[in-house]
Wavefront OBJ file of the C-alpha trace (Angstrom):
o trace
v 64.809 21.119 37.159
v 66.906 22.268 34.137
v 64.137 24.522 32.075
v 64.690 22.423 28.511
v 63.834 19.228 30.670
v 60.545 20.801 32.084
v 59.671 21.629 28.760
v 60.664 18.025 27.467
v 57.973 17.226 29.935
v 55.199 19.295 29.111
v 55.200 18.717 25.231
v 55.535 15.040 26.640
v 52.244 15.471 28.313
v 50.870 17.419 25.716
v 51.066 14.897 23.151
v 49.999 11.920 25.610
v 47.009 14.076 25.958
v 46.356 14.420 22.259
v 46.675 10.832 21.548
v 44.876 9.562 24.236
v 42.039 12.123 23.219
v 42.192 11.016 19.907
v 41.845 7.057 20.229
v 39.187 7.781 22.533
v 37.617 10.264 19.964
v 38.049 7.137 17.617
v 36.755 4.517 19.549
v 33.582 6.471 20.354
v 33.140 6.991 16.387
v 33.796 3.354 15.904
v 31.370 2.379 18.674
v 28.685 5.243 17.507
v 28.889 3.790 13.510
v 28.681 0.477 15.092
v 25.557 0.755 16.994
v 24.443 2.982 14.187
v 24.520 0.200 12.081
v 23.003 -2.312 14.284
v 20.049 -0.221 14.204
v 19.645 0.283 10.227
v 19.727 -3.497 10.184
v 17.465 -3.788 12.869
v 14.849 -1.650 10.916
v 15.408 -2.746 7.539
v 14.286 -6.216 8.589
v 11.664 -4.933 10.624
v 10.745 -3.040 7.189
v 11.172 -5.954 5.411
v 8.539 -7.974 7.731
v 5.759 -5.421 8.125
v 6.179 -5.296 3.923
v 6.097 -8.986 3.814
v 2.971 -9.222 5.910
v 0.832 -6.198 4.109
v 2.492 -8.735 0.689
v 0.967 -11.667 1.869
v -2.495 -9.759 3.237
v -3.047 -7.990 -0.438
v -2.113 -11.449 -2.489
v -5.178 -13.031 -1.319
v -7.304 -10.735 -2.696
v -5.867 -9.242 -6.002
v -7.218 -12.111 -8.611
v -10.538 -11.181 -7.861
v -10.634 -8.457 -10.332
v -9.755 -10.645 -13.231
v -11.961 -13.144 -12.122
v -14.717 -10.663 -13.423
v -14.025 -11.247 -16.718
v -15.138 -14.528 -16.613
v -18.894 -13.155 -15.107
v -20.771 -12.932 -18.690
v -23.567 -10.522 -16.965
v -20.576 -7.843 -15.993
v -19.642 -7.742 -19.947
v -23.003 -7.815 -20.777
v -23.596 -4.893 -19.083
v -19.985 -3.040 -19.948
v -22.011 -3.553 -23.395
v -25.572 -2.598 -21.950
v -24.935 -0.391 -19.457
v -28.656 1.166 -19.079
v -30.037 -2.506 -18.781
v -31.874 -2.254 -15.311
v -32.278 -6.362 -15.006
v -28.159 -6.974 -15.808
v -27.555 -3.786 -13.208
v -29.686 -5.460 -10.225
v -27.917 -8.878 -11.740
v -24.424 -7.440 -11.488
v -25.030 -5.920 -8.271
v -26.392 -8.620 -6.417
v -23.684 -10.837 -7.653
v -20.778 -8.750 -6.287
v -22.335 -8.310 -2.819
v -22.452 -12.003 -2.421
v -18.984 -12.086 -3.616
v -17.733 -8.927 -1.563
v -19.534 -11.217 1.140
v -17.782 -14.276 0.677
v -14.223 -12.836 -0.072
v -14.811 -10.195 3.154
v -13.373 -7.110 0.593
v -14.432 -3.634 1.499
v -16.170 -3.332 -1.875
v -16.096 -4.835 -5.227
v -17.539 -2.800 -8.359
v -17.261 -1.989 -12.019
v -16.400 0.899 -13.953
v -16.839 1.697 -17.354
v -14.217 3.390 -19.642
v -15.381 7.031 -18.252
v -14.597 5.654 -15.178
v -18.554 5.926 -13.616
v -19.691 2.905 -11.430
v -22.152 0.808 -13.230
v -22.657 -1.549 -10.397
v -21.670 -2.288 -6.778
v -21.321 -4.549 -3.963
v -22.638 -1.902 -1.873
v -25.472 -0.975 -4.340
v -28.007 -0.776 -1.229
v -26.048 1.408 1.129
v -25.613 4.708 1.857
v -22.081 5.115 0.150
v -22.790 3.582 -2.824
v -20.072 3.644 -5.377
v -23.023 3.539 -8.834
v -23.266 6.096 -10.481
v -19.905 8.117 -8.814
v -17.299 9.172 -11.013
v -13.863 7.424 -10.520
v -11.989 8.106 -13.317
v -9.687 10.467 -11.401
v -8.668 7.425 -9.020
v -4.673 6.473 -10.336
v -5.887 2.839 -9.886
v -8.591 3.138 -12.704
v -6.260 4.821 -14.879
v -3.376 2.362 -14.889
v -5.640 -0.354 -15.728
v -6.722 1.621 -18.826
v -3.570 1.926 -19.598
v -1.310 -0.801 -18.543
v -4.621 -3.326 -17.600
v -4.272 -3.164 -13.852
v -3.294 -0.956 -11.170
v -3.112 -1.163 -7.406
v -3.341 2.217 -4.947
v -3.722 2.811 -1.295
v -5.770 5.753 -0.317
v -8.698 6.890 1.593
v -12.230 6.463 -0.161
v -13.538 9.728 -1.505
v -17.136 7.976 -0.500
v -16.635 6.073 2.615
v -13.809 8.457 4.129
v -12.072 5.154 5.126
v -8.577 4.033 4.054
v -7.841 0.862 1.569
v -5.900 -0.608 -0.530
v -8.065 -0.867 -4.424
v -6.828 -2.921 -6.881
v -7.974 -2.729 -10.325
v -7.815 -4.801 -13.602
v -9.318 -3.703 -17.118
v -12.479 -5.952 -18.374
v -12.376 -6.630 -21.741
v -13.795 -8.953 -24.369
v -13.217 -9.642 -28.216
v -9.885 -7.645 -27.925
v -11.681 -4.434 -26.642
v -11.954 -3.267 -23.314
v -14.654 -2.144 -21.904
v -14.018 -1.006 -18.522
v -12.226 -1.912 -14.998
v -13.157 -4.215 -12.320
v -11.850 -2.647 -9.000
v -11.893 -3.412 -5.536
v -11.258 -2.235 -1.809
v -9.554 -4.287 0.761
v -9.484 -3.065 4.027
v -6.328 -3.606 6.620
v -7.318 -2.629 9.330
v -6.118 -5.633 11.171
v -2.757 -5.115 10.036
v -3.061 -1.212 10.759
v -3.998 -2.277 14.551
v -0.925 -5.282 14.580
v 1.247 -2.029 13.784
v -0.322 0.133 16.128
v 0.424 -1.956 19.185
v 4.204 -2.346 18.550
v 6.887 0.661 19.247
v 7.682 0.640 15.574
v 6.273 3.641 13.648
v 4.943 1.849 10.620
v 3.410 4.251 7.336
v 2.203 3.023 4.787
v 2.821 5.040 1.237
l 1 2 3 4 5 6 7 8 9 10 11 12 13 14 15 16 17 18 19 20 21 22 23 24 25 26 27 28 29 30 31 32 33 34 35 36 37 38 39 40 41 42 43 44 45 46 47 48 49 50 51 52 53 54 55 56 57 58 59 60 61 62 63 64 65 66 67 68 69 70 71 72 73 74 75 76 77 78 79 80 81 82 83 84 85 86 87 88 89 90 91 92 93 94 95 96 97 98 99 100 101 102 103 104 105 106 107 108 109 110 111 112 113 114 115 116 117 118 119 120 121 122 123 124 125 126 127 128 129 130 131 132 133 134 135 136 137 138 139 140 141 142 143 144 145 146 147 148 149 150 151 152 153 154 155 156 157 158 159 160 161 162 163 164 165 166 167 168 169 170 171 172 173 174 175 176 177 178 179 180 181 182 183 184 185 186 187 188 189 190 191 192 193 194 195 196 197 198 199 200
């Protein structure tokens, strides 16, 4: 075989190998990209389902702080925070609403963020007298009329979702109505799947 012919064959096979490697690499990259895109779409779909389940659950309770503006004793208590009869009446009323709606706790804060009355008034972890002014949901409600926040309760140590609504009378904000909702059953559902769900 002539040297020129041998060199020609060597270069042919080198070129063939390079083209084959390029084709295989392109096919791998394309398949990898398609796989990642499929995983991304599936992940987004599962995330949307989890978010929809959470929003649906929370929507059942979001209106409750608004109803507190209709409770005349609540407004009277905010105007007369040292009236022990009003404190007792509002505590009892909040406890009744809380039991009927299956929320974790329902409470009234004055303009300084101090809890004047609470559905858990007779429990060891009672909110009554606790300063919650640092909580974002209180600050948002005072500044913007409403607030929402997910956190671990500082008094109970139990996580929950907090809703808050500014309570006004005659155009003047007197305090904030707030409630905490447990999402334990949703967390248990998420824990039973292979997906990792983080609520922030």
